[in-house]
N, CA and C atoms as a LAMMPS dump frame, in Angstrom:
ITEM: TIMESTEP
0
ITEM: NUMBER OF ATOMS
675
ITEM: BOX BOUNDS ff ff ff
-5.0000000000000000e+02 5.0000000000000000e+02
-5.0000000000000000e+02 5.0000000000000000e+02
-5.0000000000000000e+02 5.0000000000000000e+02
ITEM: ATOMS id mol type element x y z
1 1 1 N -186.412 326.896 246.039
2 1 2 C -187.607 327.835 246.475
3 1 3 C -188.535 326.469 246.607
4 2 1 N -189.767 326.635 247.403
5 2 2 C -190.679 325.597 247.861
6 2 3 C -191.834 325.768 246.884
7 3 1 N -192.043 324.587 246.192
8 3 2 C -193.425 324.441 245.371
9 3 3 C -194.45 323.933 245.844
10 4 1 N -195.232 324.216 246.318
11 4 2 C -196.472 323.959 247.129
12 4 3 C -196.934 322.522 246.315
13 5 1 N -197.451 321.453 246.955
14 5 2 C -198.01 320.368 246.726
15 5 3 C -199.425 320.539 245.411
16 6 1 N -199.527 319.98 244.406
17 6 2 C -200.246 320.525 243.769
18 6 3 C -201.753 319.891 244.229
19 7 1 N -202.668 320.15 244.692
20 7 2 C -204.061 319.763 245.304
21 7 3 C -204.844 318.986 244.102
22 8 1 N -205.197 317.875 244.371
23 8 2 C -205.769 317.031 243.601
24 8 3 C -207.265 316.855 244.282
25 9 1 N -208.201 317.683 243.323
26 9 2 C -209.393 317.615 244.018
27 9 3 C -210.076 315.919 243.838
28 10 1 N -210.784 315.556 244.867
29 10 2 C -211.571 314.042 244.713
30 10 3 C -212.647 314.156 243.428
31 11 1 N -212.7 313.039 243.099
32 11 2 C -213.795 312.794 242.058
33 11 3 C -215.143 312.611 242.577
34 12 1 N -216.331 313.371 241.927
35 12 2 C -217.314 312.738 242.561
36 12 3 C -217.668 311.319 242.312
37 13 1 N -218.546 310.691 242.917
38 13 2 C -218.925 309.08 242.664
39 13 3 C -220.483 308.959 242.996
40 14 1 N -220.951 308.43 241.931
41 14 2 C -222.473 308.466 241.611
42 14 3 C -222.651 306.888 241.961
43 15 1 N -223.656 306.679 242.702
44 15 2 C -223.832 305.078 243.08
45 15 3 C -225.693 304.936 243.273
46 16 1 N -226.001 303.996 242.838
47 16 2 C -227.578 303.704 242.419
48 16 3 C -228.362 303.582 243.845
49 17 1 N -229.498 303.991 244.034
50 17 2 C -230.264 304.042 245.405
51 17 3 C -231.152 303.23 245.255
52 18 1 N -232.012 303.611 244.003
53 18 2 C -233.4 302.679 244.137
54 18 3 C -234.061 302.568 242.55
55 19 1 N -234.888 301.756 242.315
56 19 2 C -235.312 301.433 240.887
57 19 3 C -236.762 301.063 241.294
58 20 1 N -237.815 301.412 239.88
59 20 2 C -239.138 301.369 239.899
60 20 3 C -239.5 301.627 238.773
61 21 1 N -240.814 300.585 238.104
62 21 2 C -241.433 301.138 236.771
63 21 3 C -241.982 302.159 236.869
64 22 1 N -242.066 303.134 235.632
65 22 2 C -242.848 304.509 235.926
66 22 3 C -243.77 304.601 234.484
67 23 1 N -245.087 304.404 234.819
68 23 2 C -245.688 304.506 233.466
69 23 3 C -245.873 306.016 233.094
70 24 1 N -245.612 306.42 231.802
71 24 2 C -245.601 307.747 231.383
72 24 3 C -246.324 307.603 230.054
73 25 1 N -246.74 309.053 229.673
74 25 2 C -247.593 309.121 228.461
75 25 3 C -246.806 308.569 227.072
76 26 1 N -245.585 308.573 227.426
77 26 2 C -244.621 307.961 226.267
78 26 3 C -244.276 306.192 226.508
79 27 1 N -244.893 305.822 227.575
80 27 2 C -244.52 304.367 227.821
81 27 3 C -243.994 303.857 229.058
82 28 1 N -243.845 302.948 229.142
83 28 2 C -243.202 302.753 230.725
84 28 3 C -241.927 302.468 230.781
85 29 1 N -241.237 303.283 231.467
86 29 2 C -239.736 303.415 231.903
87 29 3 C -239.438 302.837 233.113
88 30 1 N -238.159 302.405 233.247
89 30 2 C -237.888 301.722 234.381
90 30 3 C -237.105 302.96 235.089
91 31 1 N -237.462 303.731 236.132
92 31 2 C -236.654 304.717 236.681
93 31 3 C -235.867 304.244 237.888
94 32 1 N -234.647 304.663 237.679
95 32 2 C -233.321 304.577 238.502
96 32 3 C -232.884 305.685 239.362
97 33 1 N -232.706 305.826 240.727
98 33 2 C -232.39 306.992 241.518
99 33 3 C -230.937 306.5 241.605
100 34 1 N -230.107 307.591 241.229
101 34 2 C -228.603 307.639 242.166
102 34 3 C -228.717 308.835 242.726
103 35 1 N -227.202 308.913 243.479
104 35 2 C -226.746 309.82 244.086
105 35 3 C -225.477 310.131 244.11
106 36 1 N -225.232 311.304 243.768
107 36 2 C -223.379 311.445 243.544
108 36 3 C -223.216 312.43 244.591
109 37 1 N -221.64 312.31 245.111
110 37 2 C -221.418 312.75 246.597
111 37 3 C -219.787 312.982 246.19
112 38 1 N -219.405 313.899 246.648
113 38 2 C -217.936 314.195 246.665
114 38 3 C -217.075 313.676 248.052
115 39 1 N -215.923 312.841 247.736
116 39 2 C -215.519 312.423 248.647
117 39 3 C -215.02 313.574 249.579
118 40 1 N -215.549 313.454 250.923
119 40 2 C -214.862 314.335 252.178
120 40 3 C -215.695 315.522 252.193
121 41 1 N -216.955 315.698 251.502
122 41 2 C -217.747 316.572 251.543
123 41 3 C -219.118 316.203 251.479
124 42 1 N -219.796 315.742 252.758
125 42 2 C -221.232 315.265 253.016
126 42 3 C -222.03 315.847 252.695
127 43 1 N -221.942 317.412 252.328
128 43 2 C -223.201 318.051 252.152
129 43 3 C -223.237 318.218 250.578
130 44 1 N -222.144 317.856 249.667
131 44 2 C -222.498 318.144 248.386
132 44 3 C -222.872 316.731 247.959
133 45 1 N -224.372 316.84 247.666
134 45 2 C -225.085 315.745 247.192
135 45 3 C -225.935 316.11 246.053
136 46 1 N -226.286 315.412 245.487
137 46 2 C -227.485 315.326 244.245
138 46 3 C -227.637 313.977 243.791
139 47 1 N -229.469 314.215 244.054
140 47 2 C -230.004 313.024 243.324
141 47 3 C -230.123 312.859 241.752
142 48 1 N -229.608 311.974 240.945
143 48 2 C -230.282 311.918 239.478
144 48 3 C -231.022 310.91 239.092
145 49 1 N -231.66 310.946 238.154
146 49 2 C -232.332 309.964 237.604
147 49 3 C -232.175 309.402 236.275
148 50 1 N -232.294 308.176 235.907
149 50 2 C -231.983 307.656 234.686
150 50 3 C -233.228 307.09 234.17
151 51 1 N -234.135 307.337 233.379
152 51 2 C -235.179 306.744 232.569
153 51 3 C -234.643 306.047 231.472
154 52 1 N -234.923 304.573 231.773
155 52 2 C -234.469 303.403 231.221
156 52 3 C -235.946 302.974 229.986
157 53 1 N -235.654 302.799 228.904
158 53 2 C -236.611 302.415 228.164
159 53 3 C -236.066 300.805 227.679
160 54 1 N -236.579 299.431 227.708
161 54 2 C -236.03 298.662 227.111
162 54 3 C -234.828 298.339 227.902
163 55 1 N -234.136 297.136 227.015
164 55 2 C -232.997 296.779 227.623
165 55 3 C -231.508 297.2 226.98
166 56 1 N -231.15 298.197 227.636
167 56 2 C -229.623 298.852 227.345
168 56 3 C -228.405 298.071 228.363
169 57 1 N -228.555 297.103 228.805
170 57 2 C -227.477 296.688 229.596
171 57 3 C -226.566 295.783 228.686
172 58 1 N -225.368 296.112 228.589
173 58 2 C -224.326 295.66 227.792
174 58 3 C -224.192 295.91 226.289
175 59 1 N -225.175 296.776 225.926
176 59 2 C -225.427 297.366 224.648
177 59 3 C -224.689 298.136 224.252
178 60 1 N -224.458 298.204 222.817
179 60 2 C -223.804 299.427 221.958
180 60 3 C -224.681 300.38 221.217
181 61 1 N -224.488 301.486 221.111
182 61 2 C -225.058 302.591 220.194
183 61 3 C -226.67 302.379 220.879
184 62 1 N -226.493 302.674 222.016
185 62 2 C -227.628 303.024 222.776
186 62 3 C -228.078 304.808 222.875
187 63 1 N -229.195 304.938 222.26
188 63 2 C -229.679 306.504 222.292
189 63 3 C -229.61 306.678 223.636
190 64 1 N -228.933 308.019 223.782
191 64 2 C -229.02 308.48 225.404
192 64 3 C -229.104 309.932 225.341
193 65 1 N -230.029 310.603 226.141
194 65 2 C -230.1 311.808 226.273
195 65 3 C -229.77 312.226 227.663
196 66 1 N -228.571 313.235 227.889
197 66 2 C -227.957 313.704 228.957
198 66 3 C -228.824 315.042 229.045
199 67 1 N -229.771 315.085 230.086
200 67 2 C -230.72 316.143 230.135
201 67 3 C -230.53 317.015 231.566
202 68 1 N -230.309 318.069 231.581
203 68 2 C -230.169 319.027 232.818
204 68 3 C -231.482 319.4 233.184
205 69 1 N -231.671 319.575 234.309
206 69 2 C -232.851 319.69 235.311
207 69 3 C -233.042 321.173 234.829
208 70 1 N -234.573 321.555 234.314
209 70 2 C -234.812 323.005 234.281
210 70 3 C -236.618 323.258 234.806
211 71 1 N -236.265 323.518 235.795
212 71 2 C -237.469 323.599 236.733
213 71 3 C -238.601 324.537 235.989
214 72 1 N -237.976 326.026 235.424
215 72 2 C -239.052 326.931 235.085
216 72 3 C -239.629 326.478 233.856
217 73 1 N -238.836 325.503 232.825
218 73 2 C -239.91 324.933 231.877
219 73 3 C -240.586 323.844 232.052
220 74 1 N -240.039 322.943 232.992
221 74 2 C -240.785 321.401 233.128
222 74 3 C -241.824 321.687 234.082
223 75 1 N -241.851 322.793 235.303
224 75 2 C -242.562 322.748 236.315
225 75 3 C -243.724 323.598 235.728
226 76 1 N -243.168 324.711 235.505
227 76 2 C -243.719 326.056 235.428
228 76 3 C -244.27 326.505 234.04
229 77 1 N -243.858 325.839 233.002
230 77 2 C -244.345 326.114 231.805
231 77 3 C -243.624 327.492 230.863
232 78 1 N -242.328 327.784 231.398
233 78 2 C -241.757 329.07 230.862
234 78 3 C -241.611 328.621 229.227
235 79 1 N -241.888 329.664 228.443
236 79 2 C -241.608 329.709 227.384
237 79 3 C -239.932 330.066 226.783
238 80 1 N -239.137 330.284 227.972
239 80 2 C -238.034 331.26 227.578
240 80 3 C -236.9 330.041 226.871
241 81 1 N -236.997 328.621 227.211
242 81 2 C -236.031 327.788 226.383
243 81 3 C -237.01 326.843 225.776
244 82 1 N -236.327 325.93 225.346
245 82 2 C -236.804 324.6 224.722
246 82 3 C -236.548 323.445 225.828
247 83 1 N -236.224 323.587 227.09
248 83 2 C -235.779 322.434 227.559
249 83 3 C -236.955 321.426 228.065
250 84 1 N -238.147 321.576 228.449
251 84 2 C -239.191 320.716 228.407
252 84 3 C -239.717 320.005 227.2
253 85 1 N -239.586 320.695 226.049
254 85 2 C -240 320.167 224.562
255 85 3 C -238.669 319.194 224.354
256 86 1 N -237.506 319.377 224.885
257 86 2 C -236.588 318.736 224.341
258 86 3 C -236.66 317.503 225.234
259 87 1 N -236.965 317.376 226.555
260 87 2 C -236.9 316.249 227.189
261 87 3 C -238.224 315.421 226.656
262 88 1 N -239.334 315.858 226.345
263 88 2 C -240.488 314.984 225.686
264 88 3 C -240.445 314.687 224.757
265 89 1 N -239.34 315.218 223.634
266 89 2 C -238.952 314.766 222.453
267 89 3 C -237.953 313.662 222.6
268 90 1 N -237.117 313.555 223.591
269 90 2 C -236.051 312.342 223.794
270 90 3 C -237.109 311.128 224.445
271 91 1 N -237.613 311.435 225.349
272 91 2 C -238.633 310.058 225.85
273 91 3 C -239.444 309.463 224.79
274 92 1 N -239.987 310.39 223.992
275 92 2 C -240.642 309.791 222.747
276 92 3 C -239.918 309.026 221.965
277 93 1 N -238.62 309.785 221.476
278 93 2 C -238.074 308.961 220.428
279 93 3 C -237.044 307.851 221.107
280 94 1 N -237.003 307.589 222.506
281 94 2 C -236.177 306.461 223.26
282 94 3 C -237.393 305.551 222.931
283 95 1 N -238.531 305.935 223.508
284 95 2 C -239.751 304.934 223.181
285 95 3 C -239.837 304.096 221.73
286 96 1 N -240.248 305.254 220.847
287 96 2 C -240.073 304.958 219.626
288 96 3 C -239.134 303.881 219.194
289 97 1 N -237.967 304.179 219.336
290 97 2 C -236.565 303.232 219.183
291 97 3 C -236.755 301.599 219.857
292 98 1 N -237.276 301.71 220.849
293 98 2 C -237.371 300.266 221.72
294 98 3 C -236.432 300.147 222.762
295 99 1 N -235.452 300.946 222.792
296 99 2 C -234.192 301.059 223.876
297 99 3 C -233.837 302.435 224.051
298 100 1 N -233.396 302.601 225.112
299 100 2 C -232.713 303.872 225.416
300 100 3 C -232.831 304.543 226.722
301 101 1 N -232.134 305.74 227.045
302 101 2 C -232.126 306.246 228.277
303 101 3 C -232.125 307.679 228.436
304 102 1 N -232.489 308.076 229.138
305 102 2 C -232.957 309.603 229.638
306 102 3 C -232.37 309.738 231.047
307 103 1 N -231.218 310.369 231.003
308 103 2 C -230.341 310.658 232.026
309 103 3 C -230.472 312.227 232.417
310 104 1 N -231.328 312.406 233.646
311 104 2 C -231.644 313.676 234.118
312 104 3 C -231.018 313.914 235.467
313 105 1 N -230.176 315.091 234.975
314 105 2 C -229.117 315.712 235.771
315 105 3 C -229.379 316.843 236.544
316 106 1 N -229.118 316.797 237.854
317 106 2 C -229.552 318.057 238.676
318 106 3 C -228.664 319.111 238.423
319 107 1 N -228.741 319.683 237.181
320 107 2 C -227.571 320.819 237.143
321 107 3 C -228.48 322.253 236.591
322 108 1 N -229.292 322.54 237.114
323 108 2 C -230.312 323.709 237.086
324 108 3 C -229.248 324.759 236.274
325 109 1 N -229.765 325.258 235.253
326 109 2 C -229.069 326.486 234.782
327 109 3 C -227.904 326.47 234.174
328 110 1 N -227.61 325.334 233.455
329 110 2 C -226.638 325.065 232.813
330 110 3 C -225.246 324.958 233.993
331 111 1 N -225.838 324.489 235.479
332 111 2 C -224.85 324.28 236.543
333 111 3 C -224.842 325.28 237.126
334 112 1 N -225.323 326.521 237.116
335 112 2 C -225.144 327.782 238.363
336 112 3 C -226.292 327.855 239.124
337 113 1 N -227.351 326.926 239.093
338 113 2 C -228.105 326.925 240.117
339 113 3 C -229.452 327.7 239.622
340 114 1 N -230.336 327.488 240.588
341 114 2 C -231.688 328.127 240.267
342 114 3 C -231.775 329.595 240.289
343 115 1 N -231.211 330.175 241.45
344 115 2 C -231.007 331.545 242.114
345 115 3 C -230.339 332.416 240.903
346 116 1 N -229.151 331.691 240.743
347 116 2 C -228.236 332.591 239.363
348 116 3 C -229.005 332.352 238.27
349 117 1 N -229.748 331.4 238.184
350 117 2 C -230.274 331.546 236.646
351 117 3 C -231.575 332.51 236.561
352 118 1 N -232.328 332.612 237.877
353 118 2 C -233.149 333.83 237.745
354 118 3 C -232.468 335.29 237.621
355 119 1 N -231.483 335.22 238.568
356 119 2 C -230.573 336.644 237.976
357 119 3 C -230.059 336.583 236.753
358 120 1 N -229.843 335.687 235.919
359 120 2 C -229.594 335.855 234.377
360 120 3 C -230.619 335.936 233.86
361 121 1 N -231.641 335.747 234.378
362 121 2 C -232.843 336.086 233.369
363 121 3 C -233.421 337.371 233.572
364 122 1 N -233.092 338.182 234.726
365 122 2 C -233.214 339.342 235.104
366 122 3 C -232.262 340.453 234.223
367 123 1 N -231.166 340.01 233.959
368 123 2 C -230.158 340.665 233.015
369 123 3 C -230.847 340.346 231.501
370 124 1 N -231.227 339.405 231.523
371 124 2 C -231.817 338.784 229.847
372 124 3 C -232.43 339.879 229.52
373 125 1 N -233.616 340.373 230.369
374 125 2 C -234.656 341.26 230.172
375 125 3 C -234.179 342.613 229.845
376 126 1 N -232.902 342.903 230.502
377 126 2 C -232.485 344.173 230.294
378 126 3 C -231.481 344.139 228.821
379 127 1 N -231.979 342.924 227.898
380 127 2 C -230.91 343.012 226.813
381 127 3 C -229.681 342.143 226.435
382 128 1 N -229.261 341.541 227.688
383 128 2 C -228.169 340.654 227.431
384 128 3 C -228.732 339.265 227.102
385 129 1 N -227.826 338.448 226.196
386 129 2 C -228.084 337.315 225.882
387 129 3 C -227.555 336.531 226.962
388 130 1 N -228.124 335.128 226.972
389 130 2 C -227.708 334.091 227.685
390 130 3 C -226.142 333.716 228.408
391 131 1 N -225.185 334.167 227.189
392 131 2 C -224.062 334.192 227.899
393 131 3 C -223.74 335.305 228.198
394 132 1 N -223.768 336.729 227.946
395 132 2 C -223.299 337.798 228.24
396 132 3 C -224.13 337.921 229.929
397 133 1 N -225.152 337.393 230.126
398 133 2 C -226.063 337.449 231.488
399 133 3 C -225.008 336.74 232.371
400 134 1 N -224.756 335.512 232.088
401 134 2 C -223.761 334.755 232.789
402 134 3 C -222.565 335.27 233.271
403 135 1 N -221.91 335.958 232.256
404 135 2 C -220.6 336.593 232.439
405 135 3 C -220.618 337.724 233.391
406 136 1 N -221.804 338.401 233.032
407 136 2 C -221.889 339.578 233.926
408 136 3 C -222.003 339.152 235.506
409 137 1 N -222.734 337.992 235.81
410 137 2 C -222.731 337.606 237.105
411 137 3 C -221.268 336.764 237.595
412 138 1 N -220.287 337.027 236.927
413 138 2 C -219.142 336.188 237.219
414 138 3 C -219.168 334.64 236.976
415 139 1 N -220.122 334.38 236.128
416 139 2 C -220.108 332.759 235.947
417 139 3 C -219.591 332.29 234.786
418 140 1 N -219.647 330.969 234.388
419 140 2 C -219.166 330.323 233.254
420 140 3 C -220.461 330.099 232.514
421 141 1 N -220.17 330.36 230.88
422 141 2 C -221.005 330.184 230.208
423 141 3 C -221.98 328.537 230.31
424 142 1 N -221.121 327.78 230.627
425 142 2 C -221.569 326.517 231.106
426 142 3 C -220.82 325.897 232.255
427 143 1 N -221.517 325.405 233.243
428 143 2 C -220.708 324.992 234.261
429 143 3 C -220.877 323.296 234.803
430 144 1 N -221.547 322.926 233.978
431 144 2 C -222.212 321.595 233.774
432 144 3 C -220.711 320.666 233.582
433 145 1 N -221.175 319.477 234.331
434 145 2 C -220.168 318.563 234.35
435 145 3 C -220.814 317.032 234.296
436 146 1 N -219.881 316.083 233.738
437 146 2 C -220.97 314.802 233.012
438 146 3 C -220.183 313.618 233.857
439 147 1 N -219.399 313.504 235.376
440 147 2 C -219.235 312.342 236.043
441 147 3 C -220.148 311.513 236.234
442 148 1 N -221.52 312.099 236.586
443 148 2 C -222.509 311.322 236.82
444 148 3 C -223.136 310.6 235.993
445 149 1 N -223.177 311.347 234.833
446 149 2 C -223.557 310.68 233.515
447 149 3 C -222.658 309.37 233.211
448 150 1 N -221.557 309.309 233.057
449 150 2 C -220.501 308.579 233.117
450 150 3 C -220.854 307.227 234.081
451 151 1 N -220.922 307.312 235.246
452 151 2 C -221 306.64 236.503
453 151 3 C -222.508 305.703 235.985
454 152 1 N -223.263 306.456 235.557
455 152 2 C -224.794 305.877 235.211
456 152 3 C -224.769 305.028 234.261
457 153 1 N -224.083 305.596 233.293
458 153 2 C -224.172 304.615 231.821
459 153 3 C -222.931 303.267 232.401
460 154 1 N -222.049 303.519 233.007
461 154 2 C -221.494 302.294 233.642
462 154 3 C -222.514 301.161 234.42
463 155 1 N -223.317 301.845 235.226
464 155 2 C -223.992 300.862 236.031
465 155 3 C -224.775 300.102 235.283
466 156 1 N -224.891 300.361 233.753
467 156 2 C -225.642 299.464 233.176
468 156 3 C -224.636 298.871 232
469 157 1 N -223.681 299.292 232.305
470 157 2 C -222.169 298.385 231.368
471 157 3 C -222.548 298.833 229.717
472 158 1 N -223.368 299.767 229.638
473 158 2 C -223.427 300.404 228.552
474 158 3 C -221.876 300.666 227.543
475 159 1 N -222.077 299.731 226.441
476 159 2 C -220.555 299.626 225.401
477 159 3 C -220.573 300.947 224.706
478 160 1 N -221.61 301.52 224.365
479 160 2 C -221.431 302.942 223.489
480 160 3 C -222.814 303.587 223.389
481 161 1 N -222.689 304.916 223.22
482 161 2 C -223.827 305.434 223.178
483 161 3 C -224.232 306.347 221.777
484 162 1 N -225.692 306.718 221.55
485 162 2 C -225.507 307.821 220.487
486 162 3 C -226.345 308.85 221.232
487 163 1 N -225.784 309.841 221.103
488 163 2 C -225.924 310.802 222.181
489 163 3 C -226.964 311.756 221.44
490 164 1 N -228.161 311.951 222.19
491 164 2 C -229.208 312.897 221.559
492 164 3 C -229.02 314.319 222.157
493 165 1 N -228.308 315.251 221.444
494 165 2 C -228.116 316.618 221.699
495 165 3 C -227.454 317.356 220.462
496 166 1 N -227.848 318.57 220.756
497 166 2 C -227.379 319.864 219.825
498 166 3 C -226.124 320.38 220.32
499 167 1 N -225.35 319.898 221.257
500 167 2 C -224.186 320.665 221.853
501 167 3 C -222.882 319.664 221.945
502 168 1 N -222.105 320.038 220.912
503 168 2 C -220.945 319.625 220.782
504 168 3 C -220.232 319.34 222.157
505 169 1 N -220.214 320.232 222.946
506 169 2 C -219.519 320.092 224.076
507 169 3 C -219.717 318.809 224.975
508 170 1 N -221.286 318.4 224.867
509 170 2 C -221.442 317.237 225.508
510 170 3 C -221.013 315.962 225.309
511 171 1 N -220.872 315.925 223.962
512 171 2 C -219.903 314.999 223.219
513 171 3 C -218.662 314.786 223.724
514 172 1 N -217.807 316.123 223.462
515 172 2 C -216.471 316.073 224.112
516 172 3 C -216.266 315.735 225.312
517 173 1 N -217.337 316.261 226.205
518 173 2 C -217.36 315.875 227.542
519 173 3 C -217.012 314.427 227.899
520 174 1 N -218.198 313.902 227.448
521 174 2 C -218.367 312.356 227.713
522 174 3 C -217.002 311.921 227.168
523 175 1 N -216.557 311.759 225.912
524 175 2 C -215.626 311.271 225.345
525 175 3 C -214.201 311.471 226.354
526 176 1 N -213.95 312.614 226.993
527 176 2 C -213.306 312.999 227.709
528 176 3 C -213.234 312.089 228.986
529 177 1 N -214.428 311.693 229.223
530 177 2 C -214.313 310.456 230.387
531 177 3 C -214.268 309.211 230.126
532 178 1 N -214.324 308.768 228.704
533 178 2 C -213.94 307.742 228.473
534 178 3 C -215.191 306.705 227.924
535 179 1 N -216.621 307.792 227.717
536 179 2 C -217.847 307.005 226.985
537 179 3 C -217.315 307.354 225.507
538 180 1 N -218.067 306.313 224.843
539 180 2 C -217.726 305.971 223.558
540 180 3 C -219.114 306.447 222.747
541 181 1 N -218.852 307.471 222.116
542 181 2 C -220.06 308.265 221.401
543 181 3 C -219.787 307.715 220.095
544 182 1 N -220.829 307.172 219.465
545 182 2 C -220.787 306.711 217.956
546 182 3 C -221.698 307.734 217.234
547 183 1 N -221.959 308.397 217.708
548 183 2 C -222.819 309.492 216.785
549 183 3 C -223.785 310.504 217.785
550 184 1 N -224.177 311.684 216.892
551 184 2 C -225.182 312.265 217.542
552 184 3 C -226.357 312.493 217.023
553 185 1 N -227.366 312.332 217.639
554 185 2 C -228.914 312.614 217.262
555 185 3 C -229.148 313.918 217.592
556 186 1 N -229.591 314.817 216.711
557 186 2 C -229.943 316.255 216.848
558 186 3 C -231.757 316.112 217.722
559 187 1 N -231.881 317.346 218.204
560 187 2 C -232.743 317.379 219.111
561 187 3 C -233.337 318.872 219.021
562 188 1 N -233.935 319.064 217.709
563 188 2 C -234.245 320.654 217.152
564 188 3 C -235.515 321.184 217.711
565 189 1 N -235.901 321.893 218.436
566 189 2 C -237.497 322.227 218.575
567 189 3 C -237.405 323.681 218.05
568 190 1 N -238.971 323.875 217.495
569 190 2 C -239.225 324.996 216.912
570 190 3 C -239.472 326.08 217.946
571 191 1 N -238.71 327.339 217.529
572 191 2 C -238.403 328.001 218.639
573 191 3 C -239.944 328.79 219.162
574 192 1 N -239.927 329.527 220.29
575 192 2 C -241.142 330.379 220.321
576 192 3 C -240.652 331.921 220.462
577 193 1 N -241.456 332.79 219.818
578 193 2 C -240.998 334.283 220.324
579 193 3 C -240.163 334.464 221.413
580 194 1 N -240.543 334.122 222.735
581 194 2 C -239.373 334.328 223.859
582 194 3 C -238.286 333.357 223.537
583 195 1 N -238.255 332.324 223.033
584 195 2 C -237.066 331.472 223.246
585 195 3 C -236.013 331.873 221.972
586 196 1 N -236.281 332.554 221.107
587 196 2 C -235.687 332.619 219.567
588 196 3 C -234.43 333.196 219.927
589 197 1 N -234.045 334.378 220.683
590 197 2 C -233.079 334.757 220.79
591 197 3 C -232.059 333.988 221.937
592 198 1 N -232.538 333.296 222.772
593 198 2 C -231.788 332.438 223.575
594 198 3 C -231.314 331.249 222.627
595 199 1 N -231.753 330.611 221.831
596 199 2 C -231.462 329.484 220.915
597 199 3 C -230.425 330.022 219.806
598 200 1 N -230.465 331.406 219.669
599 200 2 C -229.761 332.025 218.394
600 200 3 C -228.263 332.124 219.02
601 201 1 N -228.454 332.788 220.619
602 201 2 C -227.325 332.747 221.092
603 201 3 C -226.396 331.142 221.163
604 202 1 N -227.197 330.293 221.422
605 202 2 C -226.576 329.022 221.86
606 202 3 C -225.747 328.68 220.469
607 203 1 N -226.666 329.028 219.216
608 203 2 C -226.135 328.557 217.971
609 203 3 C -224.664 329.47 217.8
610 204 1 N -224.697 330.746 218.152
611 204 2 C -223.828 331.44 217.576
612 204 3 C -222.437 331.506 218.198
613 205 1 N -223.005 331.492 219.522
614 205 2 C -222.017 331.95 220.555
615 205 3 C -221.274 330.728 221.594
616 206 1 N -222.39 329.548 221.176
617 206 2 C -221.907 328.503 222.377
618 206 3 C -221.61 327.039 221.27
619 207 1 N -221.835 327.613 220.076
620 207 2 C -221.492 326.282 218.864
621 207 3 C -222.646 325.132 219.003
622 208 1 N -223.539 325.431 219.341
623 208 2 C -224.72 324.457 219.338
624 208 3 C -224.823 324.508 217.815
625 209 1 N -225.313 323.091 217.634
626 209 2 C -225.636 322.429 216.029
627 209 3 C -227.149 323.014 215.746
628 210 1 N -227.466 323.755 215.207
629 210 2 C -229.123 324.48 215.236
630 210 3 C -229.004 324.919 213.659
631 211 1 N -230.078 325.257 212.976
632 211 2 C -230.418 325.784 211.703
633 211 3 C -230.139 327.307 211.968
634 212 1 N -229.485 327.393 210.754
635 212 2 C -229.507 329.224 210.616
636 212 3 C -230.954 329.925 210.781
637 213 1 N -231.579 329.068 210.283
638 213 2 C -233.25 329.625 210.071
639 213 3 C -234.302 328.831 211.014
640 214 1 N -234.26 329.515 212.288
641 214 2 C -235.04 328.923 213.392
642 214 3 C -236.379 329.136 213.03
643 215 1 N -237.37 328.299 212.911
644 215 2 C -238.781 328.481 212.532
645 215 3 C -239.153 327.332 213.032
646 216 1 N -240.646 327.049 212.604
647 216 2 C -241.467 325.946 212.953
648 216 3 C -241.309 324.732 212.158
649 217 1 N -240.607 325.076 210.902
650 217 2 C -240.347 324.33 210.008
651 217 3 C -239.176 323.31 210.126
652 218 1 N -238.266 324.046 211.278
653 218 2 C -236.537 323.301 211.553
654 218 3 C -236.888 322.221 212.66
655 219 1 N -237.859 322.045 213.411
656 219 2 C -237.714 321.074 214.201
657 219 3 C -237.653 319.701 213.674
658 220 1 N -236.577 318.99 214.475
659 220 2 C -236.146 317.813 213.986
660 220 3 C -235.731 317.142 215.062
661 221 1 N -235.816 315.773 215.275
662 221 2 C -235.154 314.918 216.392
663 221 3 C -235.107 313.758 215.814
664 222 1 N -233.911 312.987 216.329
665 222 2 C -233.861 311.269 216.041
666 222 3 C -232.927 311.182 214.744
667 223 1 N -232.545 311.992 214.051
668 223 2 C -232.07 311.776 212.734
669 223 3 C -230.282 311.362 212.934
670 224 1 N -229.692 310.444 212.748
671 224 2 C -228.508 310.626 213.1
672 224 3 C -227.368 311.099 211.957
673 225 1 N -226.602 311.892 212.996
674 225 2 C -225.359 312.45 212.422
675 225 3 C -223.881 311.757 212.365
C-alpha cells in the first residue's frame, strides 16, 4: 500500500526592515519594523512592529507584551474589548520599568482577520459569545501563532522574558517555540458594560487568568506571578 509523503509546511520567517525613534505619550520608544513571509508564498506577508524601550539586547527577564492588532478598539474606539487599554497599559508599564518591549503583531481578531471579526460581532449581537461566534463561522477560537514574535526576540538576542498577558496559551505557545518565559505579568483592565461578557467568556471558556469578579476594582497590571 502506498503511503503518501507527509507534507512539511515551510515555517514563516520574520526579518528586520527598518528602525526609528518614536516619541509617544509614554516616552520615546525605538520602533522596529519586521516582515514575515512564508517561503514559496510571496503573497503571504505581514509587517509587524517591535516597540522597544531602553536596552533589551542580550538581556534576561525582559518585560514583553505580545499584542495582536485590534483596529476596532485602537483606531475606532470600540468598547467591545479591552485591547486598546491593554496596549496602553503595557507601553506605560514597560516605560516605567525602564526596559522592555511591545511586539505588535498583525493578527486581527485573534488571527481570523477583520472581515471575520465583524461577522463574529454580528453573531455576538444576537446573543452568542466570542467563542461560539467563531465556531458558528467554522473558525478556531484562537488562530494566532507566534513564530514572528520568536524571530523578533531573537533579533535582539533576548535571553528570557516576563510575558505581559492574561492568556496561558501565549505562554505555552512561546515556550513551544523555544522562548524562555520566566514569569507572567497580568494586564487586567476594568470592563465596560460592552466588554464584560467578552471578558467573562475569555475567563470561563478560554482559560484566561482574570478575576472572577470583574469590576473597576479588578484592574491590575505589572504584578509578577
